[in-house]
Each structure stands twice: as structure tokens, then as C-alpha cells.
LUMLO-804981 format. One record per residue (C-alpha): residue in three letters; x, y, z. Coordinates in nm, 3 decimals. Each point is the difference from the previous one (the first is absolute). Layout:
% residues N
- resn, xx, yy, zz
- ALA, X, Y, Z
...
***
This chain:
% residues 118
- resn, xx, yy, zz
- MET, 2.734, -10.016, 16.405
- ASP, -0.159, 0.162, -0.305
- TYR, 0.258, 0.279, 0.011
- ILE, 0.289, -0.245, 0.018
- LYS, -0.138, -0.206, -0.288
- ALA, -0.054, 0.312, -0.213
- PHE, 0.351, 0.124, 0.084
- LEU, 0.160, -0.333, -0.090
- ILE, -0.191, -0.052, -0.326
- GLY, 0.057, 0.361, -0.111
- GLY, 0.366, -0.034, 0.096
- ILE, 0.036, -0.319, -0.203
- ILE, -0.152, 0.171, -0.304
- CYS, 0.236, 0.294, 0.043
- ALA, 0.298, -0.234, 0.051
- ILE, -0.082, -0.182, -0.324
- VAL, -0.015, 0.332, -0.182
- GLN, 0.332, 0.107, 0.154
- ILE, 0.160, -0.327, -0.113
- LEU, -0.133, 0.063, -0.353
- LEU, 0.148, 0.350, 0.010
- ASP, 0.338, -0.119, 0.126
- ARG, 0.044, -0.326, -0.194
- THR, -0.154, 0.076, -0.340
- LYS, 0.040, 0.270, -0.261
- LEU, -0.369, 0.089, 0.021
- MET, -0.067, 0.369, 0.044
- PRO, -0.219, 0.108, 0.296
- GLY, -0.283, 0.107, -0.232
- ARG, -0.013, -0.344, -0.159
- ILE, -0.008, -0.170, 0.338
- MET, -0.289, 0.226, 0.102
- VAL, -0.186, -0.094, -0.318
- LEU, 0.069, -0.368, 0.074
- LEU, -0.152, 0.041, 0.346
- VAL, -0.314, 0.175, -0.127
- CYS, -0.046, -0.255, -0.280
- GLY, 0.071, -0.282, 0.244
- GLY, -0.272, 0.124, 0.233
- ALA, -0.244, 0.018, -0.291
- VAL, 0.091, -0.352, -0.115
- LEU, -0.032, -0.139, 0.352
- GLY, -0.341, 0.167, 0.027
- PHE, -0.104, -0.149, -0.334
- CYS, 0.105, -0.347, 0.117
- ASN, -0.194, 0.046, 0.329
- ILE, 0.321, -0.045, 0.198
- TYR, 0.031, 0.355, 0.133
- GLU, -0.322, 0.006, 0.205
- PRO, 0.097, -0.291, 0.231
- PHE, 0.352, 0.144, 0.024
- LEU, -0.150, 0.339, 0.095
- LYS, -0.218, -0.157, 0.270
- PHE, 0.306, -0.172, 0.146
- ALA, 0.249, 0.288, -0.025
- GLY, -0.227, 0.301, 0.057
- ALA, 0.166, 0.338, -0.054
- GLY, 0.330, -0.172, -0.077
- ALA, -0.149, -0.105, -0.333
- SER, -0.232, 0.290, -0.074
- VAL, 0.244, 0.287, 0.043
- PRO, 0.282, -0.091, -0.245
- LEU, -0.038, 0.030, -0.376
- LEU, -0.137, -0.353, -0.016
- GLY, -0.310, 0.136, 0.171
- PHE, -0.027, 0.283, -0.250
- GLY, 0.004, -0.248, -0.288
- ASN, -0.273, -0.201, 0.167
- VAL, -0.212, 0.315, 0.052
- LEU, 0.037, 0.081, -0.370
- TRP, -0.105, -0.354, -0.093
- GLN, -0.303, 0.006, 0.229
- GLY, -0.110, 0.335, -0.144
- VAL, 0.034, -0.119, -0.357
- LYS, -0.185, -0.324, 0.077
- GLU, -0.293, 0.184, 0.160
- ALA, -0.016, 0.262, -0.276
- VAL, 0.004, -0.265, -0.275
- ASP, -0.283, -0.185, 0.174
- LYS, -0.199, 0.324, 0.019
- ASN, 0.092, 0.184, -0.323
- GLY, 0.137, -0.264, -0.234
- PHE, 0.314, 0.061, -0.202
- LEU, 0.020, 0.369, 0.094
- GLY, 0.058, -0.107, 0.360
- VAL, 0.352, -0.106, -0.102
- PHE, 0.088, 0.366, -0.047
- MET, -0.174, 0.155, 0.301
- GLY, -0.005, -0.265, 0.272
- GLY, 0.358, 0.040, 0.117
- PHE, -0.030, 0.378, 0.015
- LYS, -0.315, -0.009, 0.211
- ALA, 0.133, -0.264, 0.237
- SER, 0.332, 0.174, 0.066
- ALA, -0.109, 0.365, -0.014
- ILE, -0.032, 0.049, 0.376
- GLY, 0.344, -0.144, 0.079
- ILE, 0.174, 0.194, -0.274
- SER, -0.178, 0.322, 0.095
- ALA, 0.096, -0.044, 0.364
- ALA, 0.365, -0.058, -0.094
- LEU, 0.004, 0.316, -0.212
- ILE, -0.173, 0.214, 0.262
- PHE, 0.216, -0.118, 0.290
- GLY, 0.315, 0.036, -0.210
- TYR, -0.100, 0.356, -0.086
- LEU, -0.073, 0.081, 0.366
- ALA, 0.334, -0.152, 0.104
- SER, 0.175, 0.234, -0.246
- PHE, -0.134, 0.294, 0.203
- ILE, 0.122, -0.144, 0.330
- PHE, 0.343, -0.113, -0.121
- GLU, 0.243, 0.169, -0.235
- PRO, -0.002, -0.198, -0.325
- ARG, 0.307, 0.013, -0.224
- MET, 0.158, -0.206, -0.271
- LYS, 0.286, -0.236, 0.083
- LYS, 0.344, 0.117, -0.109
***
């Protein structure tokens, strides 16, 4: 049941994003920024954590989850280091995920033949 719930919640998030792409003049980059900022705002308002417990991976994998990870990192770093935590908390919290994406993307470029779209 957890897989079905994660699939449905993640699918709903993706469907909302697709509707925004199709029905508005927002560029994809702006929608991605909206998702990251939305995740951070939901984390700040203590709404994201209960949503994450309910939805599981369906809520943690999309960009909403990345925004929440950034918020959690900043919050912890500010509690520990004061104002300087604003600048380093998000980097520390998201470093593993970003590094993994870069490494796996680089490895995939060896397996597949990357080329620019024409």
C-alpha cells in the first residue's frame, strides 16, 4: 500500500506541474523554483513533515522534497552556527543528493551516447 500511496501522491504532484506547464505561460525553470520554494515554505510552516509521513517517497522525491531538505539544513545550521548557518546549511544538507546526481549522470554518459538535441 505504501508504494501505491507514494505513486499516487507523486503522480498528483507531477500532474499539477504538467497542468502549470500546459495552461500557464510560466517557464519550466520558474515552475521548478516554485516547487523548491514551496517545499521550503511548507517545511517552515510545519506542514511538510506530516505530509511526508503520509505520502512517503511520493513527497520526498520531487522538488518539493528538495526544498524541504534545504529548509531543514538551514534551520539546523542557524540553530548551531547563528546567522552564518543561513549561508551554509542548505549546502550541507543537500550535498549528498547533488553529488550523487552528478556522479550518476557522469557515469551514465559513459554507458550511453550523449548528444545535443537538434
